N, C-alpha and C positions, 0 to 999 in steps of 0.2 A: 384813537385807534386802541382799540379795544384787546384784553387778550382774549383767545380762543377757547371756548369752553370745554374742549376735547383733548387739548394736549398741554404737556409741561412746559411753563416760558420760562426766561434767565430773562430779571432785567439786570441793566448795567446804571446802578448808583441811586439816590437816594429819591432823586427829581424823575428816572423815569419811574420805580418803584409806586409815585406818589401819583403820577401822571394816570397809568394805566395800570394798576389797583388798586389804589386807593378806594374805589367804592365799593370795595370787598369789604374793606375793613367796615365804613360805613355802613354796610348791608348785612354784618352782625349782625344773628338772631338770637342766639341760642347758647351758644358760650366762645368765651373767648380765652384762649389759653397760648402764654409766654413763655420759653425758657432762656435763659439768659446768663452769659458772664458775668456779665453788670448792666451798669445805666447809658454806657457810651456806648450803642451799638449801631447810630445815628451819626453819617457825619452831617447834614446838611439844619443848622439851626431853622426850628420852626416847624420843619416837617412833623418830622413826632406828633411834634404838638396840635397840629391843625388836626388830621389823623387823627384827634384820639379823642377833638372835640366835636368833631364832626360823629363819630363812635356814642358818645356821649350823647350828643343830639336825640340822636336817631333808635339810641339803645338803652336810658339812663338805668335800668333796672340790670342792664343783660351780666350773667355773670361770667367775674375774671378773675382767673388762676392766673401768679406770678411766678417764678422757680426760678430762686437768684444762685449763682453762688457767693460766699462769702465779700469777695471783694467789690462787689453792689454798696458793702456798706465801709468800702476803705477809707472816704473823705467825709467828709459835714455836711456839704452839699447833699451829697450819694446819699446817705442817708435819709438827711429832710427830705428829700423826694419820693424814697419810701415809705416812709413814716406817709407821705400827705396822697400819693396813691390810697393806700389803705384809709385812709378813711374816706375815700373819694368811695369805698365798697370793694374793692379789689381783695382778693385774698391771694397772701404773698408767702413762700416758705422759704427755707433758704440752706440747702443742702452743699455737705463737703465734695458730691459728685462731678467730678472737672464738668462742664455743659459745655456744649458747641456756641459759637459764637451768637448766631439767635435763631428760635425754632419758635414760629406760631401755627396756630389752628385754628381758622375758624368754622364754627360748626358742626366740627365735626367731617367739612367736607373738603376743604382746603388747605392746605399749608404753605408758608411761607419760608425759604432754607436761607437760610442768609450767611452769607462767609466771608473772609477775613476780606480787609482792604487789602487792592494789589494798585499799587503807584496808586493811592489814594482815591480806587475807585472801589467800593464794594456790588458785590452782585449778589443780586435777592433770584433763587426758582420758584417760582410759582406752579407748586405741584396738585393735581387733583386727579392721581391715579389711588383711588379706593383701597390699594392693599398695601402700598407705603403710605397712605395717610395712616392706615389702621397700624402700622407700623411702629411707627412716629407718635402716635397716641401711647399706646401700648407702655413703649418706652419713656413717654412721661410718665404717664401717672404710677407706676412702680417707681420712678425715682421719687416722684410725689407722697406718696407714700412712707416713705422713708426723711422724710425731709422736717424742719422744725419751722415750725409757724414762726411768724418774724416776729411778734410780741415776746411770745417764750423766747427766743435765740437774744435777742434783744438787752432780756432783762441776763441772765448769764457773761454779758460782757460789756465792760465799757465802748461807750463813746469814745469816734480817733476825735480829740479834741484838737485845732490847729494853737499856735502857742499862744494868739489877742483870743483864744476861750476860753485857754487854761489864767490867766493874766485878768480880764472879766473876774471869771470864779476868785479869785483870789481875793480882785479885792472888794465885791460881795462877801468875801471873810471877812474882811478890816468892816464891814458895816460903813464903806465908805456913801457917803452922797450920789444921787448919778450926776447931779451937775459936774463935781469933783472928778469923781472918777472918770470920766469922757475929756475933761479936762488932762491927764494925766495920761490917758489910751490916743488924746490926739482928735479923738473923734466929734462930731457931730450930737447932743444930746441926744435928736433922736435917731440917730444910727448907734445909739452907743445903747438906745431901749432898744430896738430893734435887734441888735446882738445878743442883748440878755434874753429876750421873749425865743431865740432861736437855740440858745442853750438850753431855756429852761422843757423846750421841744424833747433836741435830745436826751436831758434826762429823763423824760416823762413826768416831770416833776410839777404840782401845780403853783408852787408860788415859790418866790428866791430860797426862803429856809430849808423849802424842804428839796428844791436842788443844794442847797449845798450840805446837806446831810447824804442825800445822795451821790452827792459827789465825794466827800468826805470815807462813804465808804466802799467806793470806785478806786479807790486810791488816786485822784486825778487832783486832790489837794492836799 
């Protein structure tokens, strides 16, 4: 069952959104805009990833604009995801103004407004009313103009590192070989080296030496 082209429709849950409106995301051709408080806006693992993959295949050069609140960088995994999204070409900005749970605008023609979960199920309203979409878009771009670019925002703050990452930084600073450090942490050598690479990404460092200098400058070690 497809969505009625002339009405606004409310869908319950990620599965129904993907089933009935997934083609709208994949069919984006001009511009994809998203505003969200953080990255945890979808309950079903894999659904968002499939929709994003479909959109990238159908429109690899599509302009993408994403606006988030600072809590989107509240842990290592989330910050790494934002960095990866930016590497795929999306323009990302961070704003202090509290954002609704999630708002998506597709080609300035369709908006998807997500509400907070109720009893584990989130409702999504697919809006096609031009006046409403124009109003939502105006609010988005006004907030976008006052927000900080992701790279600029990250330069002014240290990443949120967990205890293991801080210990890895300390061991790197002590000059321990990877084999010795991984044994001390109870990690396989492969996992240890992957964790080191992840920390370098969070510190925007090209080398372990550069990571150490940046970690000292940010007061992480």
